[in-house]
VMD Tcl script that builds the backbone (N, CA, C; Angstrom):
set m [mol new atoms 219]
animate dup $m
set s [atomselect $m all]
$s set {name element resname resid chain x y z} {
  {N N MET 1 A -25.691 -0.492 -4.102}
  {CA C MET 1 A -25.225 0.598 -3.267}
  {C C MET 1 A -24.410 1.559 -4.107}
  {N N LYS 2 A -24.854 2.783 -4.167}
  {CA C LYS 2 A -24.180 3.748 -5.022}
  {C C LYS 2 A -23.559 4.893 -4.245}
  {N N THR 3 A -24.068 5.195 -3.079}
  {CA C THR 3 A -23.563 6.352 -2.362}
  {C C THR 3 A -22.928 5.917 -1.045}
  {N N PHE 4 A -22.150 6.819 -0.487}
  {CA C PHE 4 A -21.553 6.554 0.822}
  {C C PHE 4 A -22.641 6.313 1.849}
  {N N ALA 5 A -23.703 7.085 1.780}
  {CA C ALA 5 A -24.814 6.930 2.735}
  {C C ALA 5 A -25.415 5.532 2.655}
  {N N ASP 6 A -25.563 4.992 1.437}
  {CA C ASP 6 A -26.076 3.624 1.273}
  {C C ASP 6 A -25.140 2.615 1.929}
  {N N ILE 7 A -23.860 2.786 1.694}
  {CA C ILE 7 A -22.871 1.859 2.247}
  {C C ILE 7 A -22.849 1.962 3.769}
  {N N GLU 8 A -22.843 3.190 4.287}
  {CA C GLU 8 A -22.832 3.395 5.728}
  {C C GLU 8 A -24.077 2.789 6.376}
  {N N SER 9 A -25.224 2.979 5.768}
  {CA C SER 9 A -26.475 2.439 6.295}
  {C C SER 9 A -26.418 0.913 6.340}
  {N N SER 10 A -25.893 0.311 5.286}
  {CA C SER 10 A -25.777 -1.152 5.245}
  {C C SER 10 A -24.786 -1.660 6.287}
  {N N ALA 11 A -23.675 -0.945 6.459}
  {CA C ALA 11 A -22.663 -1.354 7.433}
  {C C ALA 11 A -23.226 -1.300 8.849}
  {N N LYS 12 A -24.063 -0.320 9.125}
  {CA C LYS 12 A -24.654 -0.189 10.462}
  {C C LYS 12 A -25.614 -1.338 10.776}
  {N N LYS 13 A -26.118 -2.004 9.749}
  {CA C LYS 13 A -27.042 -3.121 9.946}
  {C C LYS 13 A -26.312 -4.432 10.238}
  {N N LEU 14 A -24.990 -4.441 10.055}
  {CA C LEU 14 A -24.215 -5.646 10.318}
  {C C LEU 14 A -24.113 -5.894 11.821}
  {N N PRO 15 A -23.948 -7.154 12.220}
  {CA C PRO 15 A -23.692 -7.443 13.635}
  {C C PRO 15 A -22.361 -6.796 14.054}
  {N N PRO 16 A -22.202 -6.478 15.338}
  {CA C PRO 16 A -20.991 -5.790 15.803}
  {C C PRO 16 A -19.679 -6.475 15.382}
  {N N LEU 17 A -19.624 -7.790 15.456}
  {CA C LEU 17 A -18.393 -8.494 15.072}
  {C C LEU 17 A -18.070 -8.274 13.595}
  {N N GLU 18 A -19.079 -8.322 12.747}
  {CA C GLU 18 A -18.859 -8.097 11.323}
  {C C GLU 18 A -18.515 -6.631 11.037}
  {N N GLN 19 A -19.066 -5.707 11.814}
  {CA C GLN 19 A -18.682 -4.296 11.667}
  {C C GLN 19 A -17.200 -4.132 11.985}
  {N N GLU 20 A -16.732 -4.807 13.041}
  {CA C GLU 20 A -15.317 -4.736 13.418}
  {C C GLU 20 A -14.433 -5.338 12.322}
  {N N GLU 21 A -14.855 -6.457 11.748}
  {CA C GLU 21 A -14.094 -7.086 10.663}
  {C C GLU 21 A -14.033 -6.164 9.448}
  {N N LEU 22 A -15.140 -5.524 9.134}
  {CA C LEU 22 A -15.184 -4.582 8.016}
  {C C LEU 22 A -14.236 -3.415 8.269}
  {N N LEU 23 A -14.274 -2.872 9.474}
  {CA C LEU 23 A -13.395 -1.756 9.832}
  {C C LEU 23 A -11.935 -2.158 9.698}
  {N N GLN 24 A -11.581 -3.336 10.195}
  {CA C GLN 24 A -10.196 -3.796 10.105}
  {C C GLN 24 A -9.774 -3.990 8.647}
  {N N ALA 25 A -10.655 -4.555 7.830}
  {CA C ALA 25 A -10.324 -4.782 6.421}
  {C C ALA 25 A -10.130 -3.458 5.686}
  {N N LEU 26 A -11.011 -2.500 5.936}
  {CA C LEU 26 A -10.895 -1.196 5.278}
  {C C LEU 26 A -9.646 -0.452 5.744}
  {N N THR 27 A -9.344 -0.539 7.027}
  {CA C THR 27 A -8.159 0.120 7.566}
  {C C THR 27 A -6.890 -0.466 6.955}
  {N N THR 28 A -6.806 -1.773 6.892}
  {CA C THR 28 A -5.642 -2.433 6.296}
  {C C THR 28 A -5.500 -2.054 4.832}
  {N N SER 29 A -6.591 -2.043 4.108}
  {CA C SER 29 A -6.554 -1.687 2.687}
  {C C SER 29 A -6.063 -0.258 2.489}
  {N N LEU 30 A -6.556 0.655 3.301}
  {CA C LEU 30 A -6.149 2.054 3.198}
  {C C LEU 30 A -4.675 2.219 3.542}
  {N N GLN 31 A -4.226 1.548 4.592}
  {CA C GLN 31 A -2.816 1.632 4.977}
  {C C GLN 31 A -1.918 1.102 3.865}
  {N N ASN 32 A -2.295 0.000 3.253}
  {CA C ASN 32 A -1.502 -0.566 2.161}
  {C C ASN 32 A -1.466 0.371 0.959}
  {N N ARG 33 A -2.592 0.999 0.656}
  {CA C ARG 33 A -2.651 1.931 -0.467}
  {C C ARG 33 A -1.744 3.130 -0.208}
  {N N ARG 34 A -1.761 3.641 1.024}
  {CA C ARG 34 A -0.905 4.773 1.374}
  {C C ARG 34 A 0.565 4.398 1.260}
  {N N ARG 35 A 0.911 3.211 1.713}
  {CA C ARG 35 A 2.308 2.778 1.653}
  {C C ARG 35 A 2.785 2.678 0.212}
  {N N ARG 36 A 1.910 2.170 -0.658}
  {CA C ARG 36 A 2.302 2.029 -2.069}
  {C C ARG 36 A 2.477 3.380 -2.746}
  {N N SER 37 A 1.800 4.401 -2.243}
  {CA C SER 37 A 1.873 5.698 -2.895}
  {C C SER 37 A 3.023 6.553 -2.343}
  {N N GLU 38 A 3.697 6.079 -1.301}
  {CA C GLU 38 A 4.823 6.836 -0.759}
  {C C GLU 38 A 5.997 6.755 -1.725}
  {N N PRO 39 A 6.658 7.881 -1.967}
  {CA C PRO 39 A 7.828 7.843 -2.849}
  {C C PRO 39 A 9.038 7.280 -2.112}
  {N N ALA 40 A 9.999 6.812 -2.874}
  {CA C ALA 40 A 11.259 6.382 -2.283}
  {C C ALA 40 A 11.967 7.601 -1.716}
  {N N ARG 41 A 12.670 7.408 -0.629}
  {CA C ARG 41 A 13.414 8.508 -0.007}
  {C C ARG 41 A 14.903 8.295 -0.245}
  {N N GLY 42 A 15.581 9.370 -0.520}
  {CA C GLY 42 A 17.015 9.292 -0.751}
  {C C GLY 42 A 17.808 9.664 0.489}
  {N N ARG 43 A 19.010 9.105 0.582}
  {CA C ARG 43 A 19.904 9.456 1.691}
  {C C ARG 43 A 21.343 9.268 1.243}
  {N N ARG 44 A 22.217 10.087 1.790}
  {CA C ARG 44 A 23.648 10.014 1.481}
  {C C ARG 44 A 24.329 9.045 2.430}
  {N N VAL 45 A 25.173 8.203 1.866}
  {CA C VAL 45 A 26.033 7.312 2.637}
  {C C VAL 45 A 27.422 7.483 2.051}
  {N N GLY 46 A 28.231 8.294 2.706}
  {CA C GLY 46 A 29.549 8.613 2.159}
  {C C GLY 46 A 29.378 9.381 0.869}
  {N N ASN 47 A 29.987 8.877 -0.196}
  {CA C ASN 47 A 29.870 9.517 -1.512}
  {C C ASN 47 A 28.694 8.971 -2.331}
  {N N ASP 48 A 27.988 8.018 -1.776}
  {CA C ASP 48 A 26.877 7.391 -2.495}
  {C C ASP 48 A 25.555 8.018 -2.097}
  {N N TYR 49 A 24.593 7.951 -3.000}
  {CA C TYR 49 A 23.236 8.401 -2.732}
  {C C TYR 49 A 22.342 7.184 -2.913}
  {N N LEU 50 A 21.709 6.736 -1.825}
  {CA C LEU 50 A 20.891 5.531 -1.852}
  {C C LEU 50 A 19.417 5.878 -1.742}
  {N N LEU 51 A 18.585 5.057 -2.346}
  {CA C LEU 51 A 17.137 5.206 -2.230}
  {C C LEU 51 A 16.614 4.140 -1.282}
  {N N ASP 52 A 15.826 4.578 -0.301}
  {CA C ASP 52 A 15.131 3.660 0.591}
  {C C ASP 52 A 13.734 3.466 0.033}
  {N N ALA 53 A 13.411 2.249 -0.335}
  {CA C ALA 53 A 12.092 1.960 -0.895}
  {C C ALA 53 A 11.034 2.109 0.183}
  {N N PRO 54 A 9.832 2.513 -0.191}
  {CA C PRO 54 A 8.756 2.620 0.800}
  {C C PRO 54 A 8.368 1.242 1.333}
  {N N VAL 55 A 7.737 1.231 2.486}
  {CA C VAL 55 A 7.257 -0.002 3.088}
  {C C VAL 55 A 6.309 -0.689 2.115}
  {N N GLY 56 A 6.463 -1.978 1.957}
  {CA C GLY 56 A 5.586 -2.731 1.074}
  {C C GLY 56 A 6.080 -2.836 -0.355}
  {N N ALA 57 A 7.177 -2.164 -0.682}
  {CA C ALA 57 A 7.732 -2.259 -2.031}
  {C C ALA 57 A 8.301 -3.659 -2.231}
  {N N PRO 58 A 8.267 -4.165 -3.457}
  {CA C PRO 58 A 8.820 -5.500 -3.679}
  {C C PRO 58 A 10.326 -5.493 -3.456}
  {N N PRO 59 A 10.875 -6.607 -2.976}
  {CA C PRO 59 A 12.313 -6.657 -2.735}
  {C C PRO 59 A 13.094 -6.561 -4.044}
  {N N MET 60 A 14.253 -5.935 -3.983}
  {CA C MET 60 A 15.079 -5.782 -5.179}
  {C C MET 60 A 16.035 -6.975 -5.303}
  {N N THR 61 A 15.472 -8.062 -5.733}
  {CA C THR 61 A 16.256 -9.267 -5.955}
  {C C THR 61 A 16.982 -9.136 -7.288}
  {N N PRO 62 A 18.019 -9.942 -7.510}
  {CA C PRO 62 A 18.693 -9.892 -8.813}
  {C C PRO 62 A 17.720 -10.113 -9.972}
  {N N GLU 63 A 16.742 -11.002 -9.773}
  {CA C GLU 63 A 15.767 -11.268 -10.834}
  {C C GLU 63 A 14.912 -10.029 -11.114}
  {N N ARG 64 A 14.528 -9.334 -10.049}
  {CA C ARG 64 A 13.708 -8.126 -10.205}
  {C C ARG 64 A 14.494 -7.023 -10.911}
  {N N VAL 65 A 15.743 -6.839 -10.520}
  {CA C VAL 65 A 16.585 -5.832 -11.160}
  {C C VAL 65 A 16.753 -6.158 -12.645}
  {N N LYS 66 A 17.007 -7.431 -12.960}
  {CA C LYS 66 A 17.154 -7.848 -14.357}
  {C C LYS 66 A 15.880 -7.534 -15.150}
  {N N GLN 67 A 14.715 -7.854 -14.570}
  {CA C GLN 67 A 13.461 -7.574 -15.259}
  {C C GLN 67 A 13.261 -6.079 -15.478}
  {N N LEU 68 A 13.553 -5.279 -14.470}
  {CA C LEU 68 A 13.412 -3.815 -14.613}
  {C C LEU 68 A 14.332 -3.277 -15.693}
  {N N LEU 69 A 15.554 -3.792 -15.765}
  {CA C LEU 69 A 16.492 -3.349 -16.795}
  {C C LEU 69 A 16.011 -3.756 -18.183}
  {N N GLU 70 A 15.473 -4.950 -18.298}
  {CA C GLU 70 A 14.956 -5.422 -19.592}
  {C C GLU 70 A 13.752 -4.585 -20.040}
  {N N ASP 71 A 12.931 -4.148 -19.083}
  {CA C ASP 71 A 11.729 -3.397 -19.398}
  {C C ASP 71 A 11.993 -1.905 -19.656}
  {N N SER 72 A 13.156 -1.436 -19.247}
  {CA C SER 72 A 13.433 0.003 -19.418}
  {C C SER 72 A 13.863 0.294 -20.866}
  {N N PRO 73 A 13.608 1.519 -21.308}
  {CA C PRO 73 A 13.963 1.858 -22.702}
  {C C PRO 73 A 15.455 1.982 -22.914}
}
mol reanalyze $m
mol bondsrecalc $m
mol representation Tube
mol addrep $m
C-alpha cells in the first residue's frame, strides 16, 4: 500500500468492528502526537515564572532532572 487511496480502500474492506478499532487506534495515535508537539506554557506565580509541561510529558522526577542536567552542555 503506497497511497492514501490504497489504504482507504483496504480499510473499507475490513469488518465494521475492525474498522472501529482502526479508527480508535489512529485517533489515539494522532492525539498523542499532537500532545507531544505542544510547547510548554509559562505562567507567573508571584515573582516566579513557571512552565507547565504539555499533557503526556514525562514527569520531572529528581532522576529526570539530574539526567537532563548531565546531558546539557
